[in-house]
C-alpha positions, 0 to 999 in steps of 0.5 A: 881729178878734173873729170871727177869734178865735172861728173859731180857737177853734172849729177848736181845739175841733173838733181837740181833740174829734177827738183825744179821739174818736181816742184813745177809739177806739184805747183801745177797740180795745186793749181789744177786742184784749186782752180780747174777742178776746185769746185767739184772737189770741194763739193765732193768733200762737203758731201762726205762731211755734210748730209741732210737729215730728216726731222720727224714731226710730232705725231698727233694725239688721239683723244676721247670725246671728253678730251682725255688723252688716249694716245700721244707722243711725248718729246724726249731729248738727247743732250750733247755738247761741243766743248770746243765751241765756247770761247775761252773767256765764256768757257772759263767764266761759266764752266763751274756754274754749268757743271753745278747746274747739271749735277743738280738737275740729273743727280747722276754725277757730281759737279766735279765729275761733269767738269772733268769730263767736259774740260778733258774733252775740250783739251783733246779737241772733241766736238761731240760728247754725251751729257744726258739721254732721254731728257724730258721737256721740262728738263730741256727747258731748264737746260737751255737756260743754264750758264754757257748753254744759254748761248746756244749751239755755236756760243755755248756748245749745246746740242739737242737731238729730239725724238718722240715716244708714243705713250698710252696713258690709259694702258691697255684700255681699248688698245686694239681700237686705238691701235698702232703703226709698227713695221709696216702694220697699221692697226686701229685708229693709229693705222686708219689715220696714220697719214694725218697723225704723222704730219710732214717731215722737215729737213736739217743740215748736218756736218761730221765732226771729230770722232765720226759724230754728226751735229747740226750746222745751224740751229734752224731747220732748212725745212720745218716739220709740220706736226701731225693732226689730232683725232677726237674719238667718240669713245668715253673712257668711263664707259670703256673702263666699265665695259672692259671690266664687265667683259673680263669678269665673265670671260674669267668666270666662264673660262672662255676663249675670247669675248667682245662687247660694243656700246653704241649711241642709238641716235647717232651711231657713235661707238662709246666703248669697244672691248676685245679680250683674248685668253693668253694664259689661265685667267689672263685676258688681253687685247690682241685682236679686234673681234668686234670689227674683224671676226665673222661669226654665225650669230645663232639666235640673235639673228632671229630678230631679222627673220621675224622682221621679214616674217612680219613684213610678209604678213605674220602677226605677233599673236599668230600661233606656231607648234613647237613640237616639244623642241624638235622638228625634222627638215629634209634629212636633218632635225632642228632642236631647241637649245633648251628642252621644254614641253610646249607646243602651241604658242604665240609668235611672241612667246616662241621668240621670247623662249628663243625656240629654234623650232618655232622660228624655223618652222615659220620661215620654212612655211613662208620662204621654202618655196620662194627663198628669194623673198628672204634673200631680197629682205637681206639685200634691201635692209643693208645688213649684207654690206659692210658698215663702213666704220673707219677702221681698216679690214672690216669684212663683208657679211657672208650670205647665200644669195642664189637659191639656184646654186644647188652646190651651196643651197640645201633643203635645210638652208632656209630653216637654218639661216632663219635661226642664225646659221649658214651665214656670217656677220661681225659683232659690229654689223649685228649691233648696227642692225639692232641699233636700227630697231632701237632707233625706230627703224633708222639704221645708223652708220657706226663711227669712232671719230668725231673730229680732226684738229690741227693745233687746236683748230678744227679741220673736219667734223664728222656727223651721223650718217644714215645707212637705211632710213626705214628698215621696216614698217611702223607696225613691224617695228612695234611688234619687234620691239615688243618681242625684244621686251618679252625676252627680258620680261618672260623669256630667256633673260627674265632673270636679269629684269630689274625694277629701275629701268626696262631694257630689251634684247635677245639672247643667242647660243650658237654651236661653233663650226670646227673643221667643217663639223659643229662641235660641242662648243658655243658662242654665247651672245646678247644684243639689245638696248636700254632704256626701253621706252627711250633708248639711249644705248645699244650693246652687243656682247659675244663670248666665244667657247665658255668652258665651265659647263655654262654656255647659254647666252642668257647665262654668259653674255646677258649678265655682261650687258646688264652690268654695263647697262646698270653702271651706265644708267646709274653714272650718266646723270642725263638719263635720270633726274637726281632725287635732290635736284630741287633741294640741293643745298647751296652752301658754296662748298661742293659735297665730297670735295678734297683739298688742303685742310687749312683752306677748308678751316678758313672757309668754314670759319667764314661760313660759320660751318662747324668742323672737327679738324685736327691740327695735324691733318694736312689733306682732307675730304669734306662733305658739307651738309647745312651748317656742319661738315664731315671730313676724312683725313687723306693719308699720303705715302712716299712713292705711292700715288695719292688720290687727287680726284675731287681736288681743285687744280691748285691743290692737285698740282701742289700735291703732285709736284710735291711727289716730283711728278710731271703733271699735264692738265686738261679741262677746268673744274675739279679733278675727275680722272688721273692717268696713274691710279691712286695706290700705284707706285710712282717714280720721280719725274713720271708723267701724270695726266689729270682731267678736270670737269 
């Protein structure tokens, strides 16, 4: 019995001693973790529960020359809540008001449903629940003033995650020129100025909460982002619109593969409009490639102007004669044909050019340069047409010219005559227009450019001025003869059917066969390059239409009408080009003709001015035309979910009407509304953004 007792006691003592050793080990480990390695373990835990998050800055906007937004980033917000953050007192006092406000703003849940969602999450200890995604700036500003949320993140549990979405208010207008940055690709102005537009990123500290979500540790940033700069272009939205419309009409009519049109300001080199359209389906054309800047083509007859410049500089005269040989002539082992058959032989140089005679121009070039082709190449090199224009957009290729007559592998007995009429060389549409613009600009060849200014938060950072590429393309005598030849094309040549009685324009048609797989196919590039008005050139234009296929392919029939339509509309719409017929007798009534607005306001104004009107009592919105002591008017009908036409209205009326439609309105400029980003008659949705421009 005694031995048994001792055995039990011995075992108890051993167990007790073991427990003491174990406790000592645990205490030792706690000391080791807390004090010896505490800092490193705490840092390791923090690294798992916290992180640094990059904050993207607001990307800069791209504007037209007049200030219309061409591309901009609108801020959107994802709204979350930490239901545990508010104190019990504040939560209890404000939760009902908060849920009522959320239900009123978003209209996706009832106040009771919001309250159930938030209170349940609070009871479960959830620290991160979704309230609403893709919230607009006005909605976000309202949210920040809601009960409970107005206490911020720590006091009210409001968590806001901001992101940007790139928007293009004018849709596909000049979309390839405006461009984009996506998956490493940098296209157009967005790509060329990406570094400036994107700004500098900021930094925020985040912590991991229950459920694995990340929230900000503090409402303030460690490093604040620097928003991107704005790019002010040379583009004119109205010119761009009418240029694209005219080009599209011709492409559809002629079932062409693609087309491009560029409008340039003669004195400065500013690009006012640039359109590139590719056939993507039957009768459907979209901007998919910037042919104007990137596509090298054999220009055909539009190049004859350059050949004529070389010839005039080397002694030829506009009134000298050339034998057209009825439109065909042999050179070495090939025969040169005129595009259009005729029965002419002995004509002046001016007539040969106006008729776009391949035979005439090539025979002259052959006579002058076949024995010394380097003289022709020297003209090419000295003029600057063999170099890139240097426009801001990336990817502009260098023109292709054969520069070594001794290279027999590439220089043939037919090279001079064929080069003189626009073959065996390649140049982009923009490079060709730059040369034509130089002829319009009295021999001064300007660098084409698309950007006027860089701004940061409304402050000018850098302004770009016109640059000269060649101060003197040719002698004054040559220049006068070239301009006279270009006018003859419209007066009596291949574009005479487009002549008008209101203003003169000058230019050159082109019809070039397309090279496919090393062989010239029965497909054509139709083109026209020129400028207007002839006596005081303001704008130059080039139009190219590739592979028209409805049995019409001459430049005079396919491309020249596009030039004429653009020129007509620019001439008629841009008042600085001509004086209004009633400029000296405009009625001074204090009421602008064709104004639009609230009928009650006009009724009050006309009563004060003693102007008679015939408004009906049920008319709310009207367009008026005041003439003397009478005023004609038309009622403006408005329809639910359909965009009204607010052009011609003052800002107060436009804002009132648009906000009645529950639209979000962004305003630029002063005066009356001249442009609206959503066309009248389009279907609209609540909260949709519309930009209006006032002038």
